[in-house]
C-alpha positions in Angstrom: 15.9 4.4 -39.7 14.6 0.9 -38.8 17.7 -1.1 -39.7 19.7 -2.9 -37.1 22.5 -2.1 -36.6 22.4 1.6 -37.5 25.4 3.8 -36.8 25.0 7.6 -36.6 28.1 9.9 -36.4 27.9 13.2 -34.6 30.7 15.7 -34.7 32.1 17.7 -31.7 29.8 20.5 -32.6 26.7 18.3 -32.2 25.9 17.9 -35.9 25.0 14.6 -37.6 27.7 14.1 -40.2 27.0 10.5 -41.3 24.9 7.4 -40.9 25.1 3.8 -42.0 22.4 1.1 -41.8 23.3 -2.5 -41.7 26.4 -4.6 -40.9 29.8 -3.4 -41.7 33.5 -4.0 -40.9 35.3 -1.6 -38.5 37.9 -0.8 -41.2 35.2 1.0 -43.1 35.1 3.7 -40.5 38.8 4.6 -40.2 39.1 7.1 -43.0 35.7 8.6 -42.2 36.7 9.2 -38.6 40.0 10.6 -39.6 38.2 13.1 -41.8 35.8 14.1 -39.0 38.7 14.7 -36.6 40.7 16.8 -39.0 37.6 18.9 -39.9 36.8 19.5 -36.3 40.4 20.4 -35.5 40.5 22.9 -38.3 37.3 24.5 -37.1 38.5 24.6 -33.5 35.7 22.5 -32.1 37.8 19.5 -31.2 38.5 19.0 -27.5 41.7 16.9 -27.4 42.0 16.5 -23.7 41.9 12.9 -22.6 38.6 11.5 -21.3 38.5 9.5 -18.1 36.2 6.6 -18.9 35.6 3.5 -16.8 33.4 0.5 -17.7 30.2 -0.1 -15.8 30.4 -2.8 -13.2 28.2 -5.8 -14.1 24.8 -5.9 -12.4 25.6 -9.5 -11.4 29.2 -10.4 -10.7 30.6 -13.6 -12.2 31.2 -16.5 -9.9 32.4 -19.9 -10.9 30.9 -19.3 -14.4 31.4 -16.2 -16.6 28.8 -15.5 -19.3 28.0 -19.2 -20.0 26.6 -19.4 -23.6 25.3 -23.0 -24.0 24.5 -26.1 -22.0 23.8 -29.7 -23.1 22.4 -32.6 -21.0 22.3 -36.3 -22.0 21.4 -38.8 -19.3 23.4 -37.9 -16.2 26.1 -36.1 -18.2 26.1 -32.4 -18.6 28.4 -30.0 -20.4 28.6 -26.3 -20.0 30.1 -23.7 -22.3 31.7 -21.3 -19.8 32.2 -18.9 -22.6 33.6 -15.9 -20.7 36.3 -18.2 -19.2 37.1 -19.8 -22.6 36.5 -23.3 -21.3 34.0 -26.1 -21.2 33.0 -28.0 -18.1 31.8 -31.6 -18.2 30.2 -33.3 -15.3 27.9 -35.8 -13.8 24.5 -34.8 -12.4 24.4 -36.2 -8.8 20.9 -34.6 -8.3 18.9 -32.4 -10.6 20.6 -29.3 -9.2 24.0 -30.6 -8.2 26.8 -31.5 -10.7 30.1 -33.1 -10.0 32.6 -31.6 -12.4 34.7 -34.4 -14.0 36.6 -32.5 -16.6 37.6 -28.9 -17.5 38.7 -28.5 -21.0 39.7 -25.9 -23.6 41.4 -23.3 -21.3 44.1 -21.9 -23.5 42.7 -23.6 -26.6 39.1 -22.4 -26.9 38.0 -18.8 -27.6 34.5 -18.0 -26.5 33.0 -21.5 -27.0 29.3 -21.8 -27.6 27.2 -24.7 -28.9 27.8 -28.3 -27.6 26.7 -31.7 -28.9 27.3 -35.0 -27.1 27.8 -38.2 -29.2 29.0 -41.1 -27.1 32.4 -40.3 -25.7 32.8 -37.3 -28.0 31.8 -33.7 -27.2 31.6 -31.5 -30.2 32.2 -27.8 -29.5 31.3 -24.7 -31.7 34.5 -22.8 -30.9 32.9 -19.5 -32.0 35.9 -17.1 -31.4 38.3 -19.5 -33.2 35.8 -20.0 -36.0 36.2 -23.8 -35.7 34.4 -27.0 -34.8 36.3 -28.9 -32.2 36.0 -32.5 -30.8 36.8 -33.4 -27.2 37.5 -37.1 -26.4 35.8 -37.5 -23.0 37.9 -40.5 -22.2 41.3 -38.8 -22.3 40.5 -35.1 -22.7 42.2 -34.8 -26.1 41.0 -31.9 -28.3 41.1 -32.0 -32.1 39.9 -29.6 -34.8 37.2 -31.1 -37.0 36.7 -28.0 -39.3 37.8 -24.4 -39.5 41.2 -22.8 -39.7 41.2 -20.6 -36.6 40.6 -17.4 -38.6 37.3 -15.9 -39.7 36.2 -16.5 -43.3 36.0 -13.2 -45.1 36.8 -14.0 -48.8 36.1 -16.8 -51.3 39.7 -17.9 -50.9 39.2 -18.2 -47.1 36.1 -20.4 -47.8 38.1 -22.6 -50.2 40.8 -22.9 -47.6 38.4 -24.4 -45.1 37.6 -21.3 -43.0 34.4 -20.7 -41.1 32.6 -17.6 -39.6 31.3 -17.6 -36.1 29.9 -21.1 -35.7 27.4 -20.7 -32.8 25.8 -24.1 -32.3 26.2 -27.7 -33.4 23.9 -30.8 -33.4 24.4 -34.4 -34.5 21.9 -35.9 -37.0 22.4 -39.1 -39.0 26.1 -39.2 -38.3 26.6 -35.6 -39.6 27.2 -32.4 -37.7 24.9 -29.5 -38.5 26.3 -26.1 -37.6 24.5 -22.8 -37.0 26.9 -20.5 -38.9 25.9 -17.2 -37.4 28.6 -15.2 -39.3 27.3 -16.1 -42.8 23.6 -16.4 -42.0 23.6 -20.1 -42.9 23.4 -23.7 -41.7 26.3 -25.9 -42.6 26.9 -29.6 -42.5 30.2 -31.2 -41.6 31.3 -34.8 -41.9 33.0 -35.5 -38.5 35.2 -38.2 -40.0 36.7 -36.2 -42.9 36.0 -32.7 -41.8 34.6 -31.8 -45.1 32.1 -28.9 -44.8 29.4 -27.6 -47.1 26.5 -25.1 -47.0 23.2 -26.8 -46.0 20.8 -23.9 -46.0 20.9 -20.2 -46.7 22.3 -18.3 -49.7 24.3 -16.0 -47.4 22.0 -12.9 -47.6 20.5 -11.8 -44.3 16.8 -11.8 -44.2 13.9 -14.2 -43.5 12.8 -16.0 -46.6 11.5 -19.5 -46.9 11.8 -21.9 -49.7 14.3 -24.5 -50.9 17.4 -24.7 -48.7 19.8 -23.3 -51.3 17.8 -20.1 -51.9 16.4 -19.5 -48.4 17.5 -16.4 -46.4 18.5 -16.7 -42.8 19.5 -14.1 -40.2 22.3 -15.0 -37.8 21.2 -18.5 -36.5 22.6 -18.9 -33.0 20.8 -22.0 -31.6 19.8 -25.3 -33.2 18.2 -28.6 -32.2 16.6 -31.7 -33.8 12.9 -32.3 -33.3 10.6 -34.7 -35.3 13.4 -35.4 -37.8 13.8 -31.7 -38.7 16.4 -29.2 -37.8 14.9 -26.3 -35.8 16.9 -23.2 -35.2 16.7 -19.8 -33.4 17.2 -17.3 -36.2 18.3 -14.5 -33.9 18.4 -11.4 -36.0 14.9 -12.0 -37.4 13.6 -12.9 -33.9 12.4 -16.1 -35.4 12.1 -19.9 -34.9 12.6 -21.7 -38.1 13.2 -25.2 -39.5 15.2 -26.9 -42.2 14.9 -30.4 -43.6 18.2 -32.2 -43.1 17.9 -34.4 -46.3 19.0 -32.9 -49.6 17.7 -30.9 -51.4 15.2 -30.0 -48.6 13.5 -26.8 -47.8 13.4 -24.2 -45.0 10.3 -22.8 -43.3 9.3 -20.5 -40.4 7.3 -21.2 -37.2 7.4 -17.8 -35.6 8.8 -14.6 -36.9 8.0 -12.2 -39.8 10.9 -9.9 -40.5 14.3 -8.5 -39.6 12.8 -5.6 -37.7 9.7 -7.3 -36.3 10.3 -8.1 -32.7 8.7 -7.8 -29.3 7.4 -9.9 -26.4 3.9 -11.1 -27.5 2.4 -14.5 -26.9 0.2 -15.7 -29.8 -0.2 -17.8 -32.8 1.7 -17.7 -36.1 2.5 -14.2 -37.4 0.9 -12.6 -34.3 3.6 -13.9 -32.0 6.8 -11.9 -31.3 10.2 -12.9 -29.8 13.3 -10.8 -29.4 16.7 -12.2 -30.4 16.2 -15.9 -29.3 19.5 -17.8 -29.1 18.7 -21.2 -27.6 16.3 -24.0 -28.5 15.6 -27.5 -27.3 12.7 -30.1 -27.4 10.4 -30.3 -24.4 10.2 -34.0 -23.4 6.4 -33.9 -23.6 6.3 -32.2 -27.0 7.0 -28.8 -28.5 10.1 -26.6 -28.2 11.5 -24.5 -25.4 13.2 -21.3 -26.7 15.6 -19.1 -24.8 14.1 -15.7 -25.8 17.2 -13.8 -24.8 16.3 -10.1 -25.0 12.9 -10.8 -23.3 14.7 -12.5 -20.4 12.4 -15.5 -20.6 11.8 -19.0 -22.0 9.0 -19.4 -24.5 7.2 -22.7 -25.3 6.4 -23.1 -29.0 4.3 -25.7 -30.8 5.7 -26.1 -34.3 2.5 -27.7 -35.6 0.0 -25.0 -34.4 2.6 -22.2 -34.4 1.5 -21.2 -30.9 4.1 -19.3 -28.8 3.5 -18.8 -25.0 5.7 -17.5 -22.2 6.9 -20.5 -20.2 8.9 -18.8 -17.4 10.4 -15.4 -16.7 13.0 -14.2 -14.2 16.1 -14.9 -16.3 18.9 -12.6 -17.5 19.5 -12.8 -21.3 19.5 -16.6 -21.5 21.2 -18.0 -24.5 21.2 -21.8 -24.2 18.8 -24.4 -23.1 18.7 -28.3 -22.8 16.3 -30.7 -21.1 16.6 -33.9 -19.2 13.4 -35.9 -18.7 12.5 -33.8 -15.6 14.3 -30.5 -15.8 15.3 -27.7 -18.1 18.9 -26.4 -17.9 19.3 -22.8 -19.0 22.6 -21.0 -19.7 21.4 -17.8 -17.9 24.2 -15.8 -19.5 24.2 -12.4 -17.8 23.4 -14.0 -14.4 26.6 -16.1 -14.8 24.8 -19.3 -13.9 23.0 -22.4 -15.1 19.4 -22.2 -14.0 17.5 -25.5 -13.3 13.8 -25.5 -13.9 11.4 -28.3 -12.9 9.4 -29.1 -16.0 6.2 -29.7 -14.1 6.2 -27.1 -11.3 8.5 -24.6 -13.1 10.3 -24.0 -9.9 13.7 -22.5 -10.6 17.0 -23.1 -8.8 20.7 -22.6 -9.6 22.9 -25.5 -10.6 25.6 -26.1 -8.0 29.0 -27.0 -9.3 31.1 -29.3 -7.1 
């Protein structure tokens, strides 16, 4: 099978007794597993002694940060989604690689926060685990919910009630919030004043198909940015970089990426290039896009006009977020539990120091 994910069930005797390709809810497995257990018990092949299992220790131990998901820089201000600690840190860059933390927010309120967008004294947060978009007042620290109910959207009634599903990134464009809604394979737009939300692109099916925004197919978008008046997004499950026109009705297109199961680590042009599960994307100040190519542990530079994709830097550990100042790229190097700072000219890499 070539589908991702694919689950194969093997009984205690070592025989394949079932398989399922594609996404599914855990509840679908309960009755099947009960049946496999009862069948093995009746045959006498089930070992019911407790298993002693312990999780593997992380290759790199967390420090001040724990699995940071996204980062945003605007002027001297920087915000970090410290996702594993369920908080967001906001600070002032004293040098390119030193930040003075001015505010910690969200602890006890956020659940695995991801995408961030700065707009004046407001920080918008894609609160992925709470399936909500939140707004932080940077003047007084107040947090309010813009959209979402706190529970995952699973039914039409949930949608009508205002629920969302795994919002993973957020950007501001023309006074609107655009959201990479990973859980429904769509882009949404949200009015920050009223909180009203609507589907912007993607019919809800999972695939890579271009066309008008309403009928386009997306595949778990997890990173988004604005570049040359378009929305560009990392369409993670199709290992693609794609774009959507923000004006209605608009259309959706693809820069790099060809299919759900077409992935790799290949520099090249157009359909010859390969990425693997990119999750972050940002404009390079001198043109083009920098993409956090997560499963290839690197940053790729992509020219949307020529569709050329080239490796920009390696030596990262599943990076999932990226943002640029005029001189440096800041990378949420997720599995290294750090923000990497990369000089845009020399590509020398350091670790952001939090003070």
